[in-house]
N, C-alpha and C positions, 0 to 999 in steps of 0.2 A: 346215614349211619356209617360206622367204620368197620374194619375187619377185626372182630373181637379176638379171634384166634391168634393172629399176628401180634396184636397189641398185648394180649396176655403173655405171650412168649417173651416179649421184650420186657415186660414188667417183672416176670418171674426171674429172668436173667439179672435184671437190675437189683432186685432185693437180695439175691444170693451174693452178687458181687459186693454189695454194700452192707452185708450182714444186717439186714433190716427185715422185720416181719411184715406181713400183708397189712395189718392194721396201721402200723407206723407209716407205711408208704401212702396209704389212702388218706390219712390225716395230714401228712406233710404236703402231699401233692394237691389235694382237693378238699381238705377238711371233711373227709368222708371215710369213716373207719370201715365201712362195709364194701367199699368200691371193688377191691380185688376179689372178695368172696363172691360178689354178684357176677363178675366176669368169669370166675371159675365155674359158676353154676350155669353158664351159657348166656348171661346178660350181655348187653351191648351198651355202647355210649355214643353220643353224637360225635360227628367228625370234629367239631370244635373242641370237645372235651378230650378226644384222643390227641389232637394237636397240642393241647395244653399239657397233657400228661407226658408226651414225648419231649416237650420243651423243658418241663421240670427235670426229667431224667438227664437230659443233655447238659443242663446248667447246674445240676446238683453238686454241691461240695460238702463232704462230710464235715460236721462240726469238729473243731479241734478239741481234743480231750483237755480238761482243765489240768493245768500244771499243779502237781502236788509238791509242796515244799519237802525237801529232803530232811529226813530226821537225822539229827546229829547225835552221836554217841555222847552220853553224859560223862563228864569228866569227874572223877572222884577226888 
C-alpha cells in the first residue's frame, strides 16, 4: 500500500492547479469517479495505482480550448 496522506495532498494540489474537480480527476486518471472521495475518507490505494496516478499528473496536459470563430460585424 502507499502513503495515502501524501498522495491525497499531491492530488489536491493538482486539481486546484488545473481547475479540475475530484470526479474529473478520478475519471481521467483511472476511470473511477469516486477515487478522490475514497482517499479523502481515509481509503488507500495499491502502490502500483499510486504510481499510475503520479504518472498521470506528471504527464497531464490540459486540453486546448476549442477555437471559436470570431463574429464579424454585419455590414449594412
